[in-house]
C-alpha angles and dihedrals in degrees: 000000000000132000105230136184122199115203110206119027099205122117097310098035100047092050092045091049095050092045095049089051092048091062093050108272122132105240133192113193115202126197137152094221106092093187091057091046091052091053092048090050089054092050091252113129111219087227135034113268121149115243096010098104089056092051091049092051094046095047096047093046092050113104115221138145120272113037115081111200126208091268094053096257125117127247136194089216122037131171124205145159089220107099090188086075086069087074088075090067131071098201118053123189118203106213105163124129131266103202125183112279116254094233101037145015091260123112115262107234095186096109095046093050091045091051093051093045091050091046099048098078088058099048123110132200109276094029120131124219113200121197116210098162118108106251140167116274110268095036098103094055090054093046091049089058090052094052096042099087089062091060090244124125131222133225133176119228108172120205126231101192123158113207107245090030102049098119092050090045091051097046097037109027121176090225138000120216125204117193107192133174097252095037087225138119087235093063109119090231090065094064090048093051091045088060092049091051097033096125092057095042098046098041092237125199118279094258137251123311111282095017111138126223102357110176123248132351128275109288094007112132122193114219114239128193125201115209142147122287095259096053091046091053091049095049093071096043092043092049092050093044091052093050092048089049091054092049093049091045092061092043088053087053088051088058089053092048093052089055099039095039098247130137114243094198092058088042091053093049091050097047091039089064088071104095089214090062107029127198099257117107092013096109106124116214141093097343140231130318140146134104098305122035101048097044094039094055091046091049088048091054092045092050091049087053091054089049093051093242098103092135089063091068101022088118089068090068087064091044087057092044093051092050093052093047091063090069093057090044090053091056091047091050091050091050091049090049091053097052102272100296130077098183110129095353114141107228123189109213112203109205131005101187116100090245137353123281093036139081093212117128098173108134087349113178088203093057091044094053090046091054091049092050089052090050090052091060101266125138097235120198113187128202128179130158096229114003105061096102094047090048092048091053090053095041115016092169095071122087117249130195118189090195120073093210090055091051095050098043110108095356117158088202140005120222116193108204104158121042100226108162093243089058095041091051097038112147105245094202094055093040089050090061090059103044127080092220127021097230121131127180108199108207092181102041093232109118124098098260096191092051090052093047091049088053089054102261131142106229125200128178138174109268094000132118116251 
């Protein structure tokens, strides 16, 4: 097994650290945020992610040689603010964020550069630094030059996590990408990374009884591809751009359906039967958000501009534009459903996270729509099973109701913005007894429209027939 450090214990780093410990590696997680570290040490993820708390507890309770805890015992998984502890490891994962710059669409590399600079005094000849952060193409080659004087090498190993499924995606990825200096299977970094991901690559056994979070299933082998730095960097941004394009395509079709009188859900089912297209990511609605897709495609456009090939990805500008238009259209559709005026209308907003199974409200279409409804004069009452506190920190002026019944009671209209199962499967008869008017605007096109109509509701949806 390998001794690993993980620099940056945010969403990506905390999951990666816990997952690597769960398959037997000794892991030191390093972060400057002491409050975050305290939560992680107490098996409390600083964000909502199913399955992570169990991995944290299992990893920190596991006894293994190498990591001395504060009480003198040893742990397979240790969190610390002391980056000098990284010197104990031989493989170092960079898992810090690359947010959108404040003054442009480009990715802000401040945290990546800072992590590398802080780590360098503790690197040894033969160590491997592994970038997992999403960076502009060309970044890895420059960072490799910076690391070289220490005798360490650099590889790029992009992540493909879906919030709400991050533990599963880390333990059972659909592919593993190595970006190495030579771009060749013979590169020394390949053998080191193969040791780190041995369980995935060898299709290991499912693990001993009671062992938590072991990756893969018996006999299952994860494909891995070795490539140069630049291609590895592009894999992540290209994948996100393709997914964003597919989502915006079906939302563009929803705009056409609304004008022409078609039904975008039926259209998506029909074109999704074509094996070349597929049905996934063809759910028309409010569009994408979160901390990855929006900022990644904007950074991709910005980097293409810098390289002088902006025309190659110019279509992504319209992808972003279509996505943002859905938010304005959702407000217009709600206004139409409530008779043309939102002033003084009590609206129950179901869901404020950018997607279900997360508490993330970064670039959340739901939060944006709720704010626009409030600005249009509506009395907005928001409920969400996990994201209320994060939303309250971003917009304390809005009204939040932790209880679904409280949000629905007396509502002139219900607006579903995040497809949590409890909202998707809401009983229209029971809900109808709470609201003042039986009007629902389904921003995700997930409710049973027939059941609602049979219960006396007016149902509206983006790109759907009334």
